[in-house]
C-alpha positions in Angstrom: 2.4 118.3 20.3 -1.3 117.0 20.5 -1.1 113.1 19.9 -3.2 112.5 16.7 -2.9 109.2 16.3 -3.9 105.5 18.6 -3.0 102.0 18.9 -5.3 98.8 19.4 -5.1 95.3 18.5 -7.1 93.7 16.0 -8.4 90.5 15.3 -8.0 89.3 11.5 -10.4 86.5 10.4 -10.2 85.0 6.9 -11.4 82.7 4.9 -11.2 81.3 1.0 -14.1 81.2 -0.9 -14.4 79.4 -4.0 -17.8 78.2 -4.7 -20.3 81.1 -3.5 -22.4 83.7 -5.8 -21.2 87.4 -6.0 -24.8 88.4 -4.9 -23.9 86.0 -1.6 -20.6 87.8 -0.9 -22.2 91.1 -0.8 -25.0 90.4 1.4 -22.3 88.4 3.7 -20.4 91.6 3.8 -23.2 94.1 4.6 -24.4 91.6 7.3 -20.7 91.5 8.6 -20.7 95.3 8.7 -24.4 95.9 10.3 -23.2 93.6 12.8 -20.4 95.4 14.0 -17.1 94.6 12.1 -14.8 97.3 11.8 -14.0 96.3 8.3 -14.7 93.7 5.9 -13.0 93.2 2.4 -12.6 90.9 -0.4 -9.3 89.9 -2.0 -9.4 87.7 -5.8 -7.3 84.7 -5.5 -6.9 81.2 -7.0 -7.3 77.9 -5.2 -6.1 74.4 -5.7 -6.7 73.5 -9.7 -6.6 76.9 -10.8 -9.9 77.7 -9.9 -10.7 81.5 -8.8 -11.6 82.6 -5.8 -12.3 85.2 -3.2 -10.3 85.5 0.3 -12.7 87.5 2.9 -11.2 89.2 5.7 -12.8 90.6 8.6 -11.5 93.1 11.0 -12.9 93.0 14.5 -12.3 93.7 18.0 -12.2 90.7 20.6 -16.6 91.0 21.5 -17.4 90.4 17.6 -15.2 87.2 16.6 -18.0 84.6 18.0 -20.7 86.5 16.0 -18.4 87.1 12.9 -17.6 83.4 12.8 -21.7 82.6 13.2 -22.7 84.6 10.0 -19.1 83.1 7.9 -20.2 79.6 8.8 -24.3 80.2 8.1 -24.0 82.3 5.2 -21.2 81.2 3.0 -19.8 77.7 2.2 -16.3 78.4 4.5 -15.3 75.3 6.4 -12.7 77.3 8.1 -11.4 80.1 9.3 -8.2 81.5 9.9 -7.8 84.0 13.3 -5.0 86.2 14.5 -4.4 89.4 16.4 -2.5 92.3 14.9 -1.7 95.7 15.9 -2.7 98.9 14.3 -2.2 102.6 14.4 -5.3 104.8 13.3 -5.5 108.8 12.9 -7.9 110.0 15.8 -11.3 111.4 14.1 -14.7 112.2 14.6 -18.0 112.9 12.7 -19.1 115.9 12.6 -21.9 117.5 10.3 -21.3 121.0 8.2 -23.8 123.3 6.3 -23.2 123.3 2.6 -25.3 125.7 0.3 -27.0 122.0 -0.7 -27.9 120.9 3.1 -26.3 119.9 6.0 -23.5 117.0 5.0 -22.2 114.2 7.3 -18.0 114.7 7.5 -15.1 113.0 9.0 -12.8 115.2 10.9 -9.2 113.3 11.1 -6.2 114.4 13.1 -2.7 114.0 11.1 0.4 115.1 11.8 -0.4 118.5 9.4 -3.3 119.1 11.4 -6.7 118.3 10.3 -8.3 116.9 7.2 -12.2 116.7 6.7 -13.4 114.2 4.1 -17.3 114.2 3.1 -19.0 110.7 3.9 -20.1 109.1 1.1 -24.0 108.5 1.5 -24.3 112.1 2.7 -23.3 113.7 0.1 -24.8 111.4 -2.5 -28.2 112.0 -0.8 -27.3 115.8 -1.3 -26.2 115.6 -4.8 -29.7 113.7 -5.4 -31.5 116.1 -3.3 -30.3 119.0 -5.1 -30.2 117.5 -8.8 -26.5 118.1 -8.7 -23.2 116.5 -9.3 -21.7 114.4 -6.5 -18.4 116.5 -7.2 -20.2 119.5 -6.4 -20.9 118.3 -3.0 -17.4 117.4 -2.0 -16.2 120.4 -3.6 -18.3 122.1 -0.7 -15.7 121.1 1.7 -12.3 121.6 0.2 
């Protein structure tokens, strides 16, 4: 049977932020992703004195840890970052382009135990929907 998954180790960087605006947090996420993070996300939390806050989580390889730290410290009010390594399992995947009646659509082909699954890339589908003046779901249906 063909191997359909891979294992690797990623760094998890986390920091709690309770005094940054939503605009700044959105900018930080975009900057981290553009610079090379594998994933970035926020989780709503409560800190001391019941202050609403966000936990920023960044997944990255060893080569990106210093860059991520620099971005977080320079762009947010964080004064400390927790770092740990974790194993992860990922399905094998590749990017492709498929012809649809709306034009070329970028898709992600994912290998899984049952075979291959194909998912439209959102930005590509959104662009085709806009260019063709059709519903986004119409573009998505072209793949299924």
